[in-house]
All heavy atoms as TSV, in Angstrom:
chain	resi	resn	atom	element	x	y	z
A	1	MET	N	N	-0.979	-11.691	9.491
A	1	MET	CA	C	-1.056	-10.695	8.449
A	1	MET	C	C	-1.801	-11.261	7.249
A	1	MET	O	O	-1.663	-12.431	6.917
A	1	MET	CB	C	0.326	-10.241	8.007
A	1	MET	CG	C	0.992	-9.280	8.948
A	1	MET	SD	S	2.442	-8.483	8.239
A	1	MET	CE	C	3.586	-9.818	8.205
A	2	ASP	N	N	-2.536	-10.387	6.615
A	2	ASP	CA	C	-3.288	-10.743	5.420
A	2	ASP	C	C	-2.691	-9.991	4.243
A	2	ASP	O	O	-2.383	-8.808	4.355
A	2	ASP	CB	C	-4.748	-10.363	5.639
A	2	ASP	CG	C	-5.626	-10.701	4.467
A	2	ASP	OD1	O	-5.418	-11.759	3.856
A	2	ASP	OD2	O	-6.527	-9.907	4.167
A	3	ARG	N	N	-2.506	-10.666	3.107
A	3	ARG	CA	C	-1.913	-10.031	1.929
A	3	ARG	C	C	-2.878	-10.156	0.743
A	3	ARG	O	O	-3.329	-11.244	0.418
A	3	ARG	CB	C	-0.586	-10.686	1.579
A	3	ARG	CG	C	0.090	-10.031	0.390
A	3	ARG	CD	C	1.403	-10.681	0.039
A	3	ARG	NE	N	2.354	-10.476	1.114
A	3	ARG	CZ	C	3.387	-11.272	1.358
A	3	ARG	NH1	N	3.608	-12.314	0.606
A	3	ARG	NH2	N	4.197	-11.022	2.352
A	4	GLN	N	N	-3.169	-9.014	0.109
A	4	GLN	CA	C	-4.045	-8.983	-1.057
A	4	GLN	C	C	-3.234	-8.561	-2.271
A	4	GLN	O	O	-2.561	-7.530	-2.251
A	4	GLN	CB	C	-5.182	-7.995	-0.818
A	4	GLN	CG	C	-6.098	-7.835	-1.994
A	4	GLN	CD	C	-7.154	-6.771	-1.751
A	4	GLN	OE1	O	-7.161	-6.105	-0.740
A	4	GLN	NE2	N	-8.039	-6.620	-2.705
A	5	ALA	N	N	-3.298	-9.357	-3.333
A	5	ALA	CA	C	-2.581	-9.026	-4.566
A	5	ALA	C	C	-3.362	-7.970	-5.343
A	5	ALA	O	O	-4.583	-8.040	-5.445
A	5	ALA	CB	C	-2.399	-10.274	-5.421
A	6	ILE	N	N	-2.647	-6.994	-5.906
A	6	ILE	CA	C	-3.228	-5.979	-6.773
A	6	ILE	C	C	-2.761	-6.304	-8.191
A	6	ILE	O	O	-1.564	-6.453	-8.435
A	6	ILE	CB	C	-2.772	-4.556	-6.371
A	6	ILE	CG1	C	-3.073	-4.289	-4.893
A	6	ILE	CG2	C	-3.397	-3.511	-7.272
A	6	ILE	CD1	C	-4.530	-4.341	-4.513
A	7	LYS	N	N	-3.715	-6.428	-9.103
A	7	LYS	CA	C	-3.395	-6.857	-10.465
A	7	LYS	C	C	-3.757	-5.771	-11.473
A	7	LYS	O	O	-4.642	-4.960	-11.232
A	7	LYS	CB	C	-4.141	-8.140	-10.791
A	7	LYS	CG	C	-3.744	-9.280	-9.845
A	7	LYS	CD	C	-4.447	-10.559	-10.185
A	7	LYS	CE	C	-4.072	-11.640	-9.214
A	7	LYS	NZ	N	-2.926	-12.408	-9.600
A	8	ASP	N	N	-3.053	-5.774	-12.608
A	8	ASP	CA	C	-3.352	-4.826	-13.679
A	8	ASP	C	C	-4.443	-5.407	-14.586
A	8	ASP	O	O	-5.010	-6.462	-14.295
A	8	ASP	CB	C	-2.097	-4.451	-14.463
A	8	ASP	CG	C	-1.491	-5.602	-15.243
A	8	ASP	OD1	O	-2.111	-6.691	-15.333
A	8	ASP	OD2	O	-0.382	-5.420	-15.774
A	9	ASN	N	N	-4.742	-4.717	-15.680
A	9	ASN	CA	C	-5.806	-5.147	-16.596
A	9	ASN	C	C	-5.520	-6.481	-17.265
A	9	ASN	O	O	-6.437	-7.136	-17.755
A	9	ASN	CB	C	-6.027	-4.088	-17.676
A	9	ASN	CG	C	-6.616	-2.826	-17.103
A	9	ASN	OD1	O	-7.220	-2.844	-16.044
A	9	ASN	ND2	N	-6.436	-1.724	-17.801
A	10	ASN	N	N	-4.254	-6.886	-17.299
A	10	ASN	CA	C	-3.864	-8.170	-17.888
A	10	ASN	C	C	-3.687	-9.259	-16.835
A	10	ASN	O	O	-3.099	-10.304	-17.108
A	10	ASN	CB	C	-2.580	-8.011	-18.707
A	10	ASN	CG	C	-2.789	-7.095	-19.881
A	10	ASN	OD1	O	-3.771	-7.214	-20.596
A	10	ASN	ND2	N	-1.880	-6.151	-20.080
A	11	PHE	N	N	-4.170	-8.995	-15.621
A	11	PHE	CA	C	-4.139	-9.929	-14.504
A	11	PHE	C	C	-2.735	-10.267	-14.026
A	11	PHE	O	O	-2.511	-11.305	-13.409
A	11	PHE	CB	C	-4.925	-11.214	-14.835
A	11	PHE	CG	C	-6.360	-10.930	-15.182
A	11	PHE	CD1	C	-6.775	-10.932	-16.497
A	11	PHE	CD2	C	-7.268	-10.620	-14.191
A	11	PHE	CE1	C	-8.087	-10.650	-16.836
A	11	PHE	CE2	C	-8.584	-10.334	-14.507
A	11	PHE	CZ	C	-8.991	-10.351	-15.831
A	12	ARG	N	N	-1.776	-9.379	-14.299
A	12	ARG	CA	C	-0.427	-9.539	-13.745
A	12	ARG	C	C	-0.390	-8.852	-12.386
A	12	ARG	O	O	-0.902	-7.745	-12.237
A	12	ARG	CB	C	0.606	-8.913	-14.671
A	12	ARG	CG	C	0.801	-9.658	-15.967
A	12	ARG	CD	C	1.889	-9.015	-16.788
A	12	ARG	NE	N	1.518	-7.628	-17.086
A	12	ARG	CZ	C	1.504	-7.098	-18.293
A	12	ARG	NH1	N	1.880	-7.802	-19.331
A	12	ARG	NH2	N	1.145	-5.850	-18.466
A	13	THR	N	N	0.244	-9.483	-11.433
A	13	THR	CA	C	0.376	-8.890	-10.106
A	13	THR	C	C	1.370	-7.742	-10.170
A	13	THR	O	O	2.507	-7.919	-10.603
A	13	THR	CB	C	0.848	-9.934	-9.085
A	13	THR	OG1	O	-0.125	-10.981	-9.031
A	13	THR	CG2	C	1.021	-9.320	-7.703
A	14	ILE	N	N	0.914	-6.546	-9.759
A	14	ILE	CA	C	1.778	-5.366	-9.773
A	14	ILE	C	C	2.127	-4.906	-8.367
A	14	ILE	O	O	2.950	-4.015	-8.191
A	14	ILE	CB	C	1.140	-4.213	-10.568
A	14	ILE	CG1	C	-0.208	-3.824	-9.978
A	14	ILE	CG2	C	1.025	-4.590	-12.038
A	14	ILE	CD1	C	-0.806	-2.566	-10.571
A	15	GLY	N	N	1.503	-5.509	-7.360
A	15	GLY	CA	C	1.799	-5.142	-5.982
A	15	GLY	C	C	0.896	-5.869	-5.012
A	15	GLY	O	O	0.062	-6.696	-5.403
A	16	TYR	N	N	1.069	-5.511	-3.750
A	16	TYR	CA	C	0.319	-6.151	-2.677
A	16	TYR	C	C	-0.043	-5.118	-1.625
A	16	TYR	O	O	0.683	-4.138	-1.426
A	16	TYR	CB	C	1.167	-7.237	-1.991
A	16	TYR	CG	C	1.647	-8.301	-2.926
A	16	TYR	CD1	C	2.878	-8.184	-3.572
A	16	TYR	CD2	C	0.883	-9.434	-3.175
A	16	TYR	CE1	C	3.326	-9.152	-4.436
A	16	TYR	CE2	C	1.328	-10.420	-4.043
A	16	TYR	CZ	C	2.544	-10.277	-4.667
A	16	TYR	OH	O	2.984	-11.247	-5.531
A	17	ILE	N	N	-1.151	-5.357	-0.941
A	17	ILE	CA	C	-1.490	-4.587	0.249
A	17	ILE	C	C	-1.601	-5.583	1.395
A	17	ILE	O	O	-2.371	-6.544	1.320
A	17	ILE	CB	C	-2.794	-3.794	0.073
A	17	ILE	CG1	C	-2.599	-2.735	-1.006
A	17	ILE	CG2	C	-3.208	-3.158	1.410
A	17	ILE	CD1	C	-3.797	-1.860	-1.268
A	18	GLU	N	N	-0.777	-5.357	2.416
A	18	GLU	CA	C	-0.778	-6.214	3.600
A	18	GLU	C	C	-1.494	-5.506	4.730
A	18	GLU	O	O	-1.260	-4.318	4.973
A	18	GLU	CB	C	0.647	-6.515	4.058
A	18	GLU	CG	C	1.383	-7.486	3.222
A	18	GLU	CD	C	2.730	-7.866	3.816
A	18	GLU	OE1	O	3.166	-7.253	4.807
A	18	GLU	OE2	O	3.356	-8.777	3.268
A	19	THR	N	N	-2.347	-6.241	5.426
A	19	THR	CA	C	-2.967	-5.726	6.638
A	19	THR	C	C	-2.106	-6.177	7.813
A	19	THR	O	O	-1.849	-7.377	7.974
A	19	THR	CB	C	-4.411	-6.239	6.791
A	19	THR	OG1	O	-5.160	-5.821	5.640
A	19	THR	CG2	C	-5.049	-5.677	8.059
A	20	LEU	N	N	-1.650	-5.228	8.598
A	20	LEU	CA	C	-0.756	-5.505	9.719
A	20	LEU	C	C	-1.559	-5.871	10.967
A	20	LEU	O	O	-2.774	-5.674	11.029
A	20	LEU	CB	C	0.127	-4.290	9.972
A	20	LEU	CG	C	0.891	-3.781	8.745
A	20	LEU	CD1	C	1.613	-2.481	9.069
A	20	LEU	CD2	C	1.857	-4.840	8.247
A	21	LEU	N	N	-0.883	-6.393	11.967
A	21	LEU	CA	C	-1.546	-6.843	13.188
A	21	LEU	C	C	-2.242	-5.717	13.931
A	21	LEU	O	O	-3.250	-5.944	14.594
A	21	LEU	CB	C	-0.529	-7.528	14.108
A	21	LEU	CG	C	0.074	-8.819	13.549
A	21	LEU	CD1	C	1.146	-9.354	14.490
A	21	LEU	CD2	C	-0.995	-9.850	13.292
A	22	ASP	N	N	-1.741	-4.482	13.813
A	22	ASP	CA	C	-2.355	-3.351	14.515
A	22	ASP	C	C	-3.512	-2.727	13.738
A	22	ASP	O	O	-4.091	-1.741	14.162
A	22	ASP	CB	C	-1.310	-2.279	14.836
A	22	ASP	CG	C	-0.739	-1.613	13.597
A	22	ASP	OD1	O	-1.078	-2.025	12.469
A	22	ASP	OD2	O	0.057	-0.664	13.764
A	23	GLY	N	N	-3.859	-3.309	12.573
A	23	GLY	CA	C	-4.950	-2.794	11.758
A	23	GLY	C	C	-4.504	-1.869	10.650
A	23	GLY	O	O	-5.278	-1.554	9.754
A	24	GLY	N	N	-3.257	-1.430	10.685
A	24	GLY	CA	C	-2.719	-0.597	9.622
A	24	GLY	C	C	-2.464	-1.437	8.382
A	24	GLY	O	O	-2.609	-2.664	8.397
A	25	GLN	N	N	-2.097	-0.762	7.298
A	25	GLN	CA	C	-1.812	-1.464	6.059
A	25	GLN	C	C	-0.507	-0.980	5.463
A	25	GLN	O	O	-0.070	0.139	5.723
A	25	GLN	CB	C	-2.948	-1.264	5.052
A	25	GLN	CG	C	-4.243	-1.906	5.483
A	25	GLN	CD	C	-5.320	-1.730	4.456
A	25	GLN	OE1	O	-5.518	-0.645	3.935
A	25	GLN	NE2	N	-6.027	-2.805	4.155
A	26	LYS	N	N	0.096	-1.862	4.647
A	26	LYS	CA	C	1.365	-1.552	3.996
A	26	LYS	C	C	1.250	-1.908	2.529
A	26	LYS	O	O	0.754	-2.980	2.180
A	26	LYS	CB	C	2.487	-2.356	4.659
A	26	LYS	CG	C	3.836	-2.194	4.020
A	26	LYS	CD	C	4.965	-2.786	4.844
A	26	LYS	CE	C	4.952	-4.274	4.934
A	26	LYS	NZ	N	6.210	-4.825	5.496
A	27	ALA	N	N	1.708	-1.006	1.640
A	27	ALA	CA	C	1.722	-1.264	0.201
A	27	ALA	C	C	3.106	-1.750	-0.208
A	27	ALA	O	O	4.117	-1.190	0.217
A	27	ALA	CB	C	1.372	0.003	-0.575
A	28	LEU	N	N	3.124	-2.792	-1.042
A	28	LEU	CA	C	4.369	-3.365	-1.549
A	28	LEU	C	C	4.285	-3.440	-3.066
A	28	LEU	O	O	3.208	-3.679	-3.619
A	28	LEU	CB	C	4.555	-4.783	-0.999
A	28	LEU	CG	C	4.515	-4.935	0.510
A	28	LEU	CD1	C	4.228	-6.373	0.885
A	28	LEU	CD2	C	5.815	-4.477	1.111
A	29	ASP	N	N	5.420	-3.258	-3.738
A	29	ASP	CA	C	5.421	-3.455	-5.190
A	29	ASP	C	C	5.539	-4.950	-5.474
A	29	ASP	O	O	5.568	-5.773	-4.550
A	29	ASP	CB	C	6.496	-2.621	-5.881
A	29	ASP	CG	C	7.920	-3.047	-5.568
A	29	ASP	OD1	O	8.124	-4.102	-4.933
A	29	ASP	OD2	O	8.841	-2.317	-5.959
A	30	ALA	N	N	5.600	-5.336	-6.735
A	30	ALA	CA	C	5.647	-6.752	-7.113
A	30	ALA	C	C	6.904	-7.450	-6.598
A	30	ALA	O	O	6.920	-8.667	-6.441
A	30	ALA	CB	C	5.544	-6.891	-8.621
A	31	SER	N	N	7.954	-6.671	-6.317
A	31	SER	CA	C	9.202	-7.219	-5.770
A	31	SER	C	C	9.248	-7.166	-4.251
A	31	SER	O	O	10.291	-7.372	-3.646
A	31	SER	CB	C	10.395	-6.442	-6.330
A	31	SER	OG	O	10.419	-6.522	-7.726
A	32	PHE	N	N	8.113	-6.852	-3.637
A	32	PHE	CA	C	7.954	-6.773	-2.178
A	32	PHE	C	C	8.710	-5.612	-1.547
A	32	PHE	O	O	9.024	-5.643	-0.361
A	32	PHE	CB	C	8.304	-8.107	-1.503
A	32	PHE	CG	C	7.396	-9.228	-1.919
A	32	PHE	CD1	C	7.786	-10.125	-2.893
A	32	PHE	CD2	C	6.139	-9.351	-1.370
A	32	PHE	CE1	C	6.951	-11.149	-3.307
A	32	PHE	CE2	C	5.286	-10.375	-1.769
A	32	PHE	CZ	C	5.696	-11.265	-2.735
A	33	LYS	N	N	9.023	-4.581	-2.325
A	33	LYS	CA	C	9.615	-3.362	-1.770
A	33	LYS	C	C	8.492	-2.512	-1.193
A	33	LYS	O	O	7.454	-2.305	-1.825
A	33	LYS	CB	C	10.343	-2.581	-2.867
A	33	LYS	CG	C	10.939	-1.291	-2.379
A	33	LYS	CD	C	11.590	-0.517	-3.501
A	33	LYS	CE	C	12.029	0.820	-2.957
A	33	LYS	NZ	N	12.006	1.847	-3.966
A	34	THR	N	N	8.684	-2.005	0.020
A	34	THR	CA	C	7.669	-1.194	0.676
A	34	THR	C	C	7.514	0.153	-0.025
A	34	THR	O	O	8.491	0.857	-0.256
A	34	THR	CB	C	8.033	-0.969	2.157
A	34	THR	OG1	O	8.110	-2.241	2.811
A	34	THR	CG2	C	6.997	-0.101	2.857
A	35	LEU	N	N	6.262	0.493	-0.356
A	35	LEU	CA	C	5.955	1.764	-1.003
A	35	LEU	C	C	5.344	2.768	-0.041
A	35	LEU	O	O	5.523	3.972	-0.207
A	35	LEU	CB	C	4.988	1.538	-2.170
A	35	LEU	CG	C	5.470	0.593	-3.264
A	35	LEU	CD1	C	4.360	0.375	-4.276
A	35	LEU	CD2	C	6.720	1.147	-3.919
A	36	GLY	N	N	4.598	2.288	0.954
A	36	GLY	CA	C	3.975	3.207	1.888
A	36	GLY	C	C	3.113	2.488	2.901
A	36	GLY	O	O	2.987	1.261	2.881
A	37	TYR	N	N	2.518	3.300	3.781
A	37	TYR	CA	C	1.724	2.790	4.899
A	37	TYR	C	C	0.439	3.580	5.033
A	37	TYR	O	O	0.394	4.764	4.710
A	37	TYR	CB	C	2.502	2.944	6.218
A	37	TYR	CG	C	3.819	2.219	6.241
A	37	TYR	CD1	C	4.984	2.853	5.844
A	37	TYR	CD2	C	3.887	0.897	6.652
A	37	TYR	CE1	C	6.203	2.185	5.859
A	37	TYR	CE2	C	5.096	0.224	6.674
A	37	TYR	CZ	C	6.242	0.873	6.283
A	37	TYR	OH	O	7.442	0.206	6.294
A	38	TYR	N	N	-0.596	2.912	5.553
A	38	TYR	CA	C	-1.840	3.591	5.913
A	38	TYR	C	C	-2.065	3.383	7.402
A	38	TYR	O	O	-2.037	2.256	7.892
A	38	TYR	CB	C	-3.026	3.035	5.130
A	38	TYR	CG	C	-4.345	3.569	5.634
A	38	TYR	CD1	C	-4.663	4.912	5.494
A	38	TYR	CD2	C	-5.258	2.745	6.269
A	38	TYR	CE1	C	-5.858	5.418	5.979
A	38	TYR	CE2	C	-6.452	3.229	6.746
A	38	TYR	CZ	C	-6.748	4.567	6.598
A	38	TYR	OH	O	-7.930	5.070	7.085
A	39	ASP	N	N	-2.281	4.475	8.118
A	39	ASP	CA	C	-2.559	4.437	9.555
A	39	ASP	C	C	-4.026	4.783	9.770
A	39	ASP	O	O	-4.425	5.941	9.607
A	39	ASP	CB	C	-1.671	5.445	10.287
A	39	ASP	CG	C	-1.873	5.449	11.786
A	39	ASP	OD1	O	-2.795	4.768	12.286
A	39	ASP	OD2	O	-1.114	6.144	12.473
A	40	PRO	N	N	-4.870	3.787	10.127
A	40	PRO	CA	C	-6.299	4.060	10.282
A	40	PRO	C	C	-6.624	4.949	11.488
A	40	PRO	O	O	-7.646	5.631	11.491
A	40	PRO	CB	C	-6.920	2.670	10.436
A	40	PRO	CG	C	-5.815	1.821	10.952
A	40	PRO	CD	C	-4.552	2.386	10.364
A	41	LYS	N	N	-5.765	4.962	12.480
A	41	LYS	CA	C	-6.019	5.806	13.653
A	41	LYS	C	C	-5.904	7.286	13.308
A	41	LYS	O	O	-6.662	8.112	13.801
A	41	LYS	CB	C	-5.058	5.438	14.774
A	41	LYS	CG	C	-5.290	4.035	15.322
A	41	LYS	CD	C	-4.303	3.697	16.408
A	41	LYS	CE	C	-4.558	2.309	16.933
A	41	LYS	NZ	N	-3.735	1.300	16.289
A	42	GLN	N	N	-4.939	7.623	12.447
A	42	GLN	CA	C	-4.754	9.009	12.017
A	42	GLN	C	C	-5.423	9.283	10.677
A	42	GLN	O	O	-5.513	10.432	10.252
A	42	GLN	CB	C	-3.270	9.337	11.910
A	42	GLN	CG	C	-2.532	9.288	13.210
A	42	GLN	CD	C	-1.059	9.622	13.043
A	42	GLN	OE1	O	-0.594	9.909	11.947
A	42	GLN	NE2	N	-0.330	9.587	14.140
A	43	ASN	N	N	-5.862	8.224	9.990
A	43	ASN	CA	C	-6.493	8.305	8.675
A	43	ASN	C	C	-5.589	9.000	7.661
A	43	ASN	O	O	-6.018	9.882	6.922
A	43	ASN	CB	C	-7.862	8.984	8.748
A	43	ASN	CG	C	-8.653	8.810	7.474
A	43	ASN	OD1	O	-8.547	7.796	6.798
A	43	ASN	ND2	N	-9.439	9.811	7.132
A	44	VAL	N	N	-4.304	8.598	7.629
A	44	VAL	CA	C	-3.347	9.176	6.680
A	44	VAL	C	C	-2.559	8.067	5.984
A	44	VAL	O	O	-2.318	7.003	6.544
A	44	VAL	CB	C	-2.347	10.157	7.344
A	44	VAL	CG1	C	-3.042	11.370	7.901
A	44	VAL	CG2	C	-1.519	9.470	8.399
A	45	THR	N	N	-2.173	8.354	4.746
A	45	THR	CA	C	-1.272	7.496	3.995
A	45	THR	C	C	0.089	8.154	3.982
A	45	THR	O	O	0.204	9.359	3.740
A	45	THR	CB	C	-1.775	7.301	2.553
A	45	THR	OG1	O	-3.069	6.699	2.605
A	45	THR	CG2	C	-0.832	6.403	1.766
A	46	GLN	N	N	1.121	7.361	4.260
A	46	GLN	CA	C	2.497	7.860	4.298
A	46	GLN	C	C	3.345	7.066	3.319
A	46	GLN	O	O	3.061	5.903	3.040
A	46	GLN	CB	C	3.069	7.700	5.712
A	46	GLN	CG	C	2.287	8.454	6.761
A	46	GLN	CD	C	2.709	8.069	8.160
A	46	GLN	OE1	O	2.947	6.897	8.437
A	46	GLN	NE2	N	2.797	9.056	9.032
A	47	ASP	N	N	4.398	7.695	2.799
A	47	ASP	CA	C	5.317	6.978	1.917
A	47	ASP	C	C	6.236	6.095	2.759
A	47	ASP	O	O	6.100	6.020	3.973
A	47	ASP	CB	C	6.084	7.935	1.009
A	47	ASP	CG	C	7.052	8.843	1.745
A	47	ASP	OD1	O	7.271	8.674	2.972
A	47	ASP	OD2	O	7.610	9.738	1.089
A	48	ALA	N	N	7.181	5.429	2.118
A	48	ALA	CA	C	8.079	4.509	2.817
A	48	ALA	C	C	8.963	5.223	3.837
A	48	ALA	O	O	9.472	4.591	4.766
A	48	ALA	CB	C	8.935	3.750	1.813
A	49	SER	N	N	9.139	6.542	3.691
A	49	SER	CA	C	9.922	7.338	4.644
A	49	SER	C	C	9.044	7.995	5.697
A	49	SER	O	O	9.502	8.874	6.421
A	49	SER	CB	C	10.703	8.416	3.896
A	49	SER	OG	O	11.586	7.831	2.972
A	50	PHE	N	N	7.775	7.589	5.753
A	50	PHE	CA	C	6.795	8.076	6.730
A	50	PHE	C	C	6.432	9.551	6.559
A	50	PHE	O	O	6.007	10.201	7.495
A	50	PHE	CB	C	7.246	7.785	8.168
A	50	PHE	CG	C	7.372	6.316	8.431
A	50	PHE	CD1	C	8.610	5.701	8.406
A	50	PHE	CD2	C	6.251	5.535	8.671
A	50	PHE	CE1	C	8.738	4.335	8.635
A	50	PHE	CE2	C	6.362	4.175	8.896
A	50	PHE	CZ	C	7.601	3.564	8.879
A	51	ARG	N	N	6.577	10.080	5.344
A	51	ARG	CA	C	6.092	11.425	5.049
A	51	ARG	C	C	4.624	11.307	4.655
A	51	ARG	O	O	4.263	10.455	3.844
A	51	ARG	CB	C	6.885	12.069	3.921
A	51	ARG	CG	C	8.326	12.361	4.299
A	51	ARG	CD	C	9.049	12.960	3.129
A	51	ARG	NE	N	9.083	11.958	2.053
A	51	ARG	CZ	C	10.127	11.735	1.273
A	51	ARG	NH1	N	11.210	12.462	1.393
A	51	ARG	NH2	N	10.082	10.815	0.344
A	52	THR	N	N	3.784	12.173	5.197
A	52	THR	CA	C	2.356	12.132	4.896
A	52	THR	C	C	2.114	12.517	3.443
A	52	THR	O	O	2.601	13.545	2.978
A	52	THR	CB	C	1.581	13.065	5.836
A	52	THR	OG1	O	1.767	12.619	7.183
A	52	THR	CG2	C	0.086	13.062	5.511
A	53	LEU	N	N	1.342	11.680	2.745
A	53	LEU	CA	C	1.015	11.919	1.343
A	53	LEU	C	C	-0.424	12.372	1.159
A	53	LEU	O	O	-0.708	13.187	0.291
A	53	LEU	CB	C	1.231	10.648	0.519
A	53	LEU	CG	C	2.640	10.088	0.484
A	53	LEU	CD1	C	2.650	8.770	-0.268
A	53	LEU	CD2	C	3.580	11.082	-0.155
A	54	ALA	N	N	-1.352	11.803	1.953
A	54	ALA	CA	C	-2.766	12.110	1.758
A	54	ALA	C	C	-3.564	11.728	2.995
A	54	ALA	O	O	-3.139	10.886	3.785
A	54	ALA	CB	C	-3.308	11.340	0.564
A	55	ASN	N	N	-4.708	12.364	3.131
A	55	ASN	CA	C	-5.683	11.927	4.127
A	55	ASN	C	C	-6.471	10.783	3.508
A	55	ASN	O	O	-6.792	10.809	2.318
A	55	ASN	CB	C	-6.626	13.063	4.515
A	55	ASN	CG	C	-5.921	14.121	5.323
A	55	ASN	OD1	O	-5.103	13.813	6.175
A	55	ASN	ND2	N	-6.226	15.369	5.056
A	56	GLY	N	N	-6.756	9.759	4.291
A	56	GLY	CA	C	-7.462	8.594	3.783
A	56	GLY	C	C	-6.484	7.539	3.280
A	56	GLY	O	O	-5.271	7.695	3.351
A	57	ASN	N	N	-7.048	6.459	2.766
A	57	ASN	CA	C	-6.253	5.323	2.310
A	57	ASN	C	C	-6.098	5.382	0.796
A	57	ASN	O	O	-7.050	5.147	0.059
A	57	ASN	CB	C	-6.923	4.016	2.727
A	57	ASN	CG	C	-6.090	2.806	2.421
A	57	ASN	OD1	O	-5.153	2.862	1.645
A	57	ASN	ND2	N	-6.434	1.696	3.048
A	58	VAL	N	N	-4.897	5.687	0.320
A	58	VAL	CA	C	-4.610	5.733	-1.119
A	58	VAL	C	C	-3.451	4.788	-1.469
A	58	VAL	O	O	-2.701	5.051	-2.403
A	58	VAL	CB	C	-4.332	7.178	-1.603
A	58	VAL	CG1	C	-5.559	8.052	-1.449
A	58	VAL	CG2	C	-3.148	7.784	-0.870
A	59	LEU	N	N	-3.325	3.698	-0.734
A	59	LEU	CA	C	-2.224	2.764	-0.974
A	59	LEU	C	C	-2.248	2.182	-2.381
A	59	LEU	O	O	-1.204	2.006	-3.004
A	59	LEU	CB	C	-2.238	1.632	0.054
A	59	LEU	CG	C	-1.864	2.015	1.480
A	59	LEU	CD1	C	-1.958	0.795	2.389
A	59	LEU	CD2	C	-0.486	2.629	1.543
A	60	SER	N	N	-3.422	1.881	-2.892
A	60	SER	CA	C	-3.479	1.307	-4.243
A	60	SER	C	C	-2.936	2.289	-5.281
A	60	SER	O	O	-2.332	1.881	-6.271
A	60	SER	CB	C	-4.898	0.875	-4.602
A	60	SER	OG	O	-5.773	1.973	-4.560
A	61	ALA	N	N	-3.101	3.584	-5.057
A	61	ALA	CA	C	-2.544	4.585	-5.979
A	61	ALA	C	C	-1.018	4.533	-5.971
A	61	ALA	O	O	-0.391	4.740	-7.017
A	61	ALA	CB	C	-3.035	5.978	-5.615
A	62	LEU	N	N	-0.415	4.263	-4.831
A	62	LEU	CA	C	1.046	4.138	-4.770
A	62	LEU	C	C	1.513	2.972	-5.629
A	62	LEU	O	O	2.538	3.062	-6.308
A	62	LEU	CB	C	1.511	3.930	-3.328
A	62	LEU	CG	C	1.288	5.060	-2.344
A	62	LEU	CD1	C	1.768	4.648	-0.956
A	62	LEU	CD2	C	1.975	6.318	-2.802
A	63	ILE	N	N	0.759	1.892	-5.613
A	63	ILE	CA	C	1.126	0.714	-6.404
A	63	ILE	C	C	0.971	1.019	-7.886
A	63	ILE	O	O	1.866	0.719	-8.684
A	63	ILE	CB	C	0.275	-0.499	-5.989
A	63	ILE	CG1	C	0.627	-0.889	-4.538
A	63	ILE	CG2	C	0.486	-1.679	-6.937
A	63	ILE	CD1	C	-0.313	-1.892	-3.921
A	64	TYR	N	N	-0.126	1.617	-8.276
A	64	TYR	CA	C	-0.340	1.932	-9.698
A	64	TYR	C	C	0.656	2.976	-10.198
A	64	TYR	O	O	1.099	2.913	-11.334
A	64	TYR	CB	C	-1.777	2.389	-9.949
A	64	TYR	CG	C	-2.746	1.243	-10.000
A	64	TYR	CD1	C	-3.560	0.946	-8.933
A	64	TYR	CD2	C	-2.838	0.448	-11.144
A	64	TYR	CE1	C	-4.445	-0.111	-8.983
A	64	TYR	CE2	C	-3.721	-0.611	-11.200
A	64	TYR	CZ	C	-4.523	-0.884	-10.121
A	64	TYR	OH	O	-5.390	-1.937	-10.182
A	65	ASP	N	N	1.021	3.945	-9.349
A	65	ASP	CA	C	1.998	4.966	-9.751
A	65	ASP	C	C	3.385	4.354	-9.958
A	65	ASP	O	O	4.165	4.863	-10.758
A	65	ASP	CB	C	2.092	6.077	-8.708
A	65	ASP	CG	C	0.933	7.033	-8.764
A	65	ASP	OD1	O	0.161	6.985	-9.757
A	65	ASP	OD2	O	0.775	7.815	-7.828
A	66	LYS	N	N	3.696	3.307	-9.255
A	66	LYS	CA	C	5.015	2.674	-9.324
A	66	LYS	C	C	5.225	1.974	-10.666
A	66	LYS	O	O	6.344	1.825	-11.116
A	66	LYS	CB	C	5.150	1.656	-8.167
A	66	LYS	CG	C	6.432	0.928	-8.125
A	66	LYS	CD	C	7.593	1.828	-7.823
A	66	LYS	CE	C	8.849	0.988	-7.707
A	66	LYS	NZ	N	10.030	1.792	-7.695
A	67	ARG	N	N	4.145	1.586	-11.331
A	67	ARG	CA	C	4.264	0.844	-12.604
A	67	ARG	C	C	5.014	1.621	-13.603
A	67	ARG	O	O	5.148	2.433	-14.148
A	67	ARG	CB	C	2.906	0.484	-13.180
A	67	ARG	CG	C	2.208	-0.528	-12.396
A	67	ARG	CD	C	0.976	-1.058	-13.042
A	67	ARG	NE	N	0.169	-0.047	-13.704
A	67	ARG	CZ	C	-0.533	-0.273	-14.795
A	67	ARG	NH1	N	-0.523	-1.443	-15.337
A	67	ARG	NH2	N	-1.276	0.646	-15.345
């Protein structure tokens, strides 16, 4: 798995996006709580309860909204 830190304008880490082994991605807040998932096969972003939120990858928006 690959993990990318997402930082705010003051360079503080506000979350992470992990690339999973199947190619999907997972958004985590700064405390490593799961915020949502991106499924590239279906091209949808889902929240932590797997409800569809948007078409395409908007995981970074979940992290910024959590702030």
